[in-house]
TIRO-128113 format. One record per residue: residue number from 0; x, y, z of N, C-alpha, C in turn; residue in one letter. Coordinates in pm, 1 decimal. Layout:
<nodes>
+-----+----------+----------+----------+----------+----------+----------+----------+----------+----------+------+
| pos |      n.x |      n.y |      n.z |     ca.x |     ca.y |     ca.z |      c.x |      c.y |      c.z | code |
+-----+----------+----------+----------+----------+----------+----------+----------+----------+----------+------+
| NUM |        X |        Y |        Z |        X |        Y |        Z |        X |        Y |        Z |    A |
...
+-----+----------+----------+----------+----------+----------+----------+----------+----------+----------+------+
</nodes>
This chain:
<nodes>
+-----+----------+----------+----------+----------+----------+----------+----------+----------+----------+------+
| pos |      n.x |      n.y |      n.z |     ca.x |     ca.y |     ca.z |      c.x |      c.y |      c.z | code |
+-----+----------+----------+----------+----------+----------+----------+----------+----------+----------+------+
|   0 |    618.1 |   3389.6 |  -1043.0 |    654.7 |   3305.8 |   -968.4 |    762.8 |   3277.5 |   -902.3 |    M |
|   1 |    834.0 |   3244.5 |   -765.2 |    974.7 |   3254.6 |   -742.9 |   1027.2 |   3076.4 |   -725.0 |    R |
|   2 |   1098.8 |   3058.2 |   -814.9 |   1160.3 |   2925.2 |   -826.8 |   1281.4 |   2886.6 |   -736.6 |    R |
|   3 |   1273.5 |   2784.5 |   -715.1 |   1328.2 |   2728.7 |   -600.8 |   1429.2 |   2557.3 |   -679.4 |    S |
|   4 |   1535.0 |   2551.4 |   -665.8 |   1655.3 |   2432.1 |   -712.1 |   1618.2 |   2294.8 |   -618.6 |    N |
|   5 |   1519.7 |   2349.1 |   -477.1 |   1492.0 |   2272.0 |   -376.5 |   1425.3 |   2173.6 |   -437.8 |    W |
|   6 |   1440.7 |   2000.1 |   -427.4 |   1350.1 |   1938.4 |   -434.4 |   1311.8 |   1830.4 |   -289.1 |    T |
|   7 |   1223.0 |   1759.2 |   -252.2 |   1170.9 |   1707.2 |   -130.5 |   1323.9 |   1581.8 |   -135.8 |    P |
|   8 |   1339.7 |   1505.3 |    -31.7 |   1336.6 |   1420.1 |      4.4 |   1270.3 |   1262.8 |    -11.8 |    S |
|   9 |   1313.7 |   1175.0 |    -50.4 |   1208.7 |   1069.3 |    -29.5 |   1271.6 |    983.0 |    118.4 |    I |
|  10 |   1388.9 |   1020.9 |    120.5 |   1442.3 |    960.4 |    280.3 |   1392.7 |    991.9 |    405.3 |    V |
|  11 |   1363.7 |    944.7 |    465.5 |   1289.7 |    989.7 |    596.0 |   1412.4 |   1030.4 |    680.0 |    P |
|  12 |   1352.0 |   1113.3 |    760.9 |   1463.7 |   1197.9 |    881.0 |   1466.1 |   1096.0 |    993.2 |    R |
|  13 |   1566.5 |   1079.2 |   1008.1 |   1609.2 |    978.4 |   1093.2 |   1677.5 |    817.6 |   1088.0 |    G |
|  14 |   1711.1 |    714.5 |   1143.0 |   1787.1 |    622.0 |   1099.6 |   1693.8 |    522.8 |   1125.2 |    D |
|  15 |   1562.0 |    483.1 |   1169.0 |   1447.0 |    359.0 |   1166.8 |   1319.0 |    390.3 |   1124.4 |    D |
|  16 |   1300.4 |    394.5 |    968.1 |   1223.6 |    462.1 |    926.7 |   1152.2 |    390.5 |    775.2 |    H |
|  17 |   1074.3 |    336.2 |    742.3 |   1093.0 |    244.6 |    594.1 |   1071.1 |    328.6 |    471.7 |    D |
|  18 |   1126.4 |    357.5 |    411.9 |   1099.2 |    380.7 |    241.6 |    997.7 |    287.2 |    197.5 |    V |
|  19 |    923.0 |    304.8 |    148.8 |    794.4 |    223.1 |     -3.1 |    805.6 |    279.2 |   -129.3 |    Y |
|  20 |    851.2 |    183.1 |   -208.6 |    834.2 |    205.4 |   -319.3 |    774.5 |    127.7 |   -370.6 |    L |
|  21 |    661.3 |    171.9 |   -472.4 |    621.0 |    120.4 |   -600.1 |    646.5 |     77.7 |   -705.1 |    V |
|  22 |    682.2 |    -48.5 |   -741.7 |    770.4 |    -72.8 |   -860.6 |    652.3 |   -129.4 |   -967.7 |    V |
|  23 |    639.4 |    -94.6 |  -1082.1 |    544.8 |   -134.3 |  -1183.6 |    595.2 |   -131.0 |  -1294.3 |    D |
|  24 |    763.5 |   -178.3 |  -1369.3 |    782.5 |   -230.9 |  -1437.4 |    765.7 |   -382.9 |  -1424.9 |    D |
|  25 |    762.4 |   -461.0 |  -1372.9 |    759.8 |   -591.3 |  -1362.6 |    566.7 |   -637.0 |  -1358.4 |    L |
|  26 |    521.8 |   -547.8 |  -1345.9 |    373.7 |   -549.2 |  -1284.4 |    397.7 |   -492.1 |  -1120.3 |    G |
|  27 |    295.4 |   -454.6 |  -1097.4 |    311.9 |   -377.7 |   -955.5 |    351.0 |   -438.5 |   -837.9 |    I |
|  28 |    461.5 |   -414.0 |   -732.3 |    477.8 |   -464.3 |   -643.9 |    500.2 |   -328.3 |   -545.6 |    G |
|  29 |    531.1 |   -323.9 |   -423.6 |    522.0 |   -237.6 |   -351.5 |    656.2 |   -300.7 |   -223.3 |    V |
|  30 |    795.4 |   -265.9 |   -210.9 |    923.3 |   -273.7 |   -142.8 |    914.1 |   -203.0 |    -46.3 |    I |
|  31 |    981.7 |   -247.0 |     65.8 |   1023.6 |   -168.1 |    187.5 |   1188.1 |   -126.2 |    197.5 |    A |
|  32 |   1199.6 |    -33.1 |    230.4 |   1373.2 |    -22.9 |    219.1 |   1378.9 |     37.6 |    361.5 |    L |
|  33 |   1490.7 |    -27.7 |    475.7 |   1492.6 |     18.0 |    590.8 |   1641.8 |     40.0 |    598.6 |    N |
|  34 |   1721.5 |    140.5 |    560.3 |   1862.9 |    189.3 |    556.6 |   1941.1 |    112.1 |    701.6 |    S |
|  35 |   1898.2 |    114.5 |    818.3 |   1907.7 |    113.5 |    960.7 |   1942.6 |    -28.4 |    971.1 |    A |
|  36 |   1816.3 |    -87.6 |    879.7 |   1809.5 |   -257.0 |    941.8 |   1892.0 |   -300.8 |    782.2 |    E |
|  37 |   1945.8 |   -250.3 |    735.6 |   1992.2 |   -303.1 |    601.5 |   1929.6 |   -426.9 |    525.9 |    G |
|  38 |   1755.5 |   -361.3 |    513.5 |   1691.5 |   -467.5 |    463.4 |   1598.7 |   -426.3 |    348.8 |    C |
|  39 |   1577.9 |   -512.1 |    249.3 |   1422.5 |   -459.6 |    174.2 |   1349.9 |   -578.1 |    198.6 |    A |
|  40 |   1181.6 |   -562.5 |    172.2 |   1078.4 |   -604.4 |    181.0 |    970.7 |   -605.8 |    140.6 |    R |
|  41 |    929.1 |   -726.9 |     91.0 |    800.4 |   -725.1 |    -50.0 |    703.5 |   -670.1 |     48.8 |    D |
|  42 |    604.0 |   -550.1 |     46.4 |    514.8 |   -523.7 |    137.1 |    352.2 |   -528.6 |     62.7 |    M |
|  43 |    353.7 |   -606.7 |    -69.8 |    273.3 |   -592.3 |   -169.6 |    120.2 |   -633.5 |   -125.6 |    S |
|  44 |    151.8 |   -756.4 |    -11.0 |     66.3 |   -856.8 |     19.0 |     -2.5 |   -741.4 |    116.8 |    A |
|  45 |     48.0 |   -668.9 |    178.8 |     72.3 |   -583.5 |    341.5 |    -36.9 |   -457.4 |    237.9 |    D |
|  46 |     18.9 |   -389.4 |    190.4 |    -87.8 |   -280.9 |    115.1 |   -200.1 |   -362.8 |     28.4 |    A |
|  47 |   -216.7 |   -445.8 |    -29.7 |   -305.4 |   -467.8 |   -120.7 |   -452.4 |   -488.9 |     45.2 |    A |
|  48 |   -384.2 |   -594.1 |    103.4 |   -511.2 |   -584.7 |    260.5 |   -524.7 |   -486.8 |    329.6 |    I |
|  49 |   -439.8 |   -364.3 |    334.3 |   -493.8 |   -230.0 |    388.6 |   -568.4 |   -149.5 |    251.4 |    E |
|  50 |   -516.3 |   -158.3 |    152.5 |   -649.7 |   -130.5 |     51.0 |   -724.0 |   -154.5 |     23.4 |    I |
|  51 |   -787.6 |   -307.6 |     57.2 |   -954.6 |   -332.2 |     53.7 |   -971.8 |   -339.0 |    214.8 |    R |
|  52 |   -920.5 |   -336.6 |    316.5 |   -994.1 |   -317.0 |    433.0 |  -1020.4 |   -138.1 |    430.2 |    K |
|  53 |   -920.2 |    -29.1 |    352.5 |  -1026.2 |    145.2 |    366.6 |  -1130.0 |     99.4 |    268.0 |    R |
|  54 |  -1125.1 |     14.6 |    132.7 |  -1229.4 |     95.4 |    100.5 |  -1358.5 |    -13.9 |    128.7 |    C |
|  55 |  -1357.3 |    -96.2 |    210.9 |  -1409.4 |   -160.6 |    281.9 |  -1495.7 |    -92.9 |    356.3 |    D |
|  56 |  -1471.5 |    -12.3 |    447.1 |  -1473.9 |     79.4 |    537.9 |  -1625.7 |    204.0 |    464.3 |    L |
|  57 |  -1565.7 |    194.3 |    331.8 |  -1642.3 |    314.8 |    286.3 |  -1738.2 |    265.8 |    208.8 |    Q |
|  58 |  -1832.1 |    310.5 |    111.9 |  -1976.9 |    239.7 |     66.6 |  -1942.9 |    222.9 |    -97.0 |    P |
|  59 |  -1827.9 |    266.5 |    -85.4 |  -1755.4 |    153.1 |   -263.6 |  -1666.8 |     86.7 |   -240.3 |    R |
|  60 |  -1649.5 |     -8.6 |   -385.1 |  -1538.4 |    -60.1 |   -388.6 |  -1412.4 |    -44.6 |   -429.7 |    G |
|  61 |  -1275.8 |   -131.3 |   -460.0 |  -1155.5 |   -122.8 |   -474.0 |  -1180.1 |    -56.1 |   -647.6 |    V |
|  62 |  -1101.1 |     79.3 |   -639.5 |  -1102.0 |    180.1 |   -749.9 |  -1055.5 |     61.5 |   -839.1 |    P |
|  63 |  -1077.0 |     50.6 |  -1014.3 |  -1064.4 |    -20.1 |  -1110.4 |   -927.5 |    -14.5 |  -1106.4 |    S |
|  64 |   -852.9 |    129.6 |  -1095.8 |   -665.1 |    127.7 |  -1118.3 |   -624.3 |     32.1 |  -1042.1 |    V |
|  65 |   -709.7 |    -12.0 |   -891.3 |   -607.4 |    -87.5 |   -818.5 |   -667.6 |   -250.8 |   -812.4 |    L |
|  66 |   -791.6 |   -265.0 |   -881.5 |   -821.6 |   -411.5 |   -839.8 |   -742.4 |   -517.1 |   -885.8 |    Q |
|  67 |   -645.6 |   -531.3 |  -1014.8 |   -564.1 |   -594.0 |  -1036.3 |   -474.3 |   -648.2 |   -923.5 |    D |
|  68 |   -432.6 |   -521.4 |   -880.4 |   -349.2 |   -567.6 |   -769.6 |   -400.3 |   -597.9 |   -621.6 |    F |
|  69 |   -480.2 |   -557.2 |   -647.3 |   -563.2 |   -589.5 |   -498.1 |   -582.0 |   -756.6 |   -482.6 |    V |
|  70 |   -650.3 |   -819.4 |   -632.7 |   -641.1 |   -934.1 |   -660.8 |   -542.9 |  -1037.4 |   -658.7 |    D |
|  71 |   -425.4 |   -945.9 |   -688.5 |   -307.3 |  -1058.1 |   -752.7 |   -283.8 |  -1089.3 |   -580.0 |    R |
|  72 |   -232.0 |   -992.3 |   -488.4 |   -217.3 |   -969.4 |   -361.7 |   -253.7 |  -1043.3 |   -221.9 |    Y |
|  73 |   -396.1 |   -985.9 |   -225.1 |   -463.7 |  -1013.7 |    -93.3 |   -525.0 |  -1140.8 |   -155.3 |    D |
|  74 |   -474.4 |  -1228.0 |    -70.3 |   -507.0 |  -1371.0 |    -44.6 |   -632.8 |  -1411.2 |      2.9 |    A |
|  75 |   -670.1 |  -1299.7 |    114.1 |   -795.6 |  -1335.5 |    193.1 |   -865.7 |  -1424.4 |    112.7 |    I |
|  76 |   -953.8 |  -1497.6 |    193.4 |  -1063.8 |  -1574.3 |    151.1 |  -1182.9 |  -1541.8 |    206.4 |    D |
|  77 |  -1265.1 |  -1441.1 |    107.2 |  -1314.5 |  -1322.5 |    197.4 |  -1436.1 |  -1413.8 |    172.9 |    R |
|  78 |  -1477.4 |  -1532.8 |     84.0 |  -1616.6 |  -1604.9 |    116.4 |  -1653.8 |  -1635.3 |    278.8 |    S |
|  79 |  -1494.1 |  -1615.3 |    331.0 |  -1514.3 |  -1667.1 |    544.1 |  -1535.9 |  -1557.5 |    604.8 |    Q |
|  80 |  -1512.3 |  -1443.2 |    516.8 |  -1556.1 |  -1323.3 |    666.2 |  -1660.3 |  -1289.2 |    706.1 |    L |
|  81 |  -1743.6 |  -1297.2 |    821.4 |  -1809.6 |  -1193.1 |    886.7 |  -1876.0 |  -1146.7 |    810.2 |    P |
|  82 |  -1989.1 |  -1062.6 |    805.6 |  -2046.7 |   -976.1 |    703.9 |  -2081.9 |   -865.6 |    869.1 |    L |
|  83 |  -2060.2 |   -709.6 |    827.5 |  -2077.6 |   -621.2 |    904.2 |  -2193.4 |   -590.8 |    934.4 |    P |
|  84 |  -2236.0 |   -584.0 |   1067.4 |  -2415.2 |   -599.0 |   1130.3 |  -2420.3 |   -409.1 |   1121.7 |    L |
|  85 |  -2536.3 |   -439.6 |   1118.9 |  -2611.3 |   -264.9 |   1084.3 |  -2740.6 |   -257.7 |   1118.4 |    R |
|  86 |  -2721.8 |   -166.4 |   1223.2 |  -2833.6 |   -106.4 |   1335.7 |  -2946.0 |    -69.0 |   1238.8 |    L |
|  87 |  -3053.8 |   -126.9 |   1228.6 |  -3151.0 |    -66.6 |   1174.1 |  -3245.3 |     23.5 |   1247.6 |    V |
+-----+----------+----------+----------+----------+----------+----------+----------+----------+----------+------+
</nodes>
């Protein structure tokens, strides 16, 4: 088997891309870093909403390993959302 010292970079090519880091030491959080803008943003709520949306599109719920994260950051009042219509 061939071995290589090459490791993939987490830094995207180009100047204007976000790098997302999942921080789990002090509770799970998702941080977006953008070197071109010189800023960092907490994207935890956006990630939780996207996870919930994708799970809602499938016939299963949020995986148990992500449930605490989604519950903490997804502040949508789900009781007010319309139910999906299904043709019979």
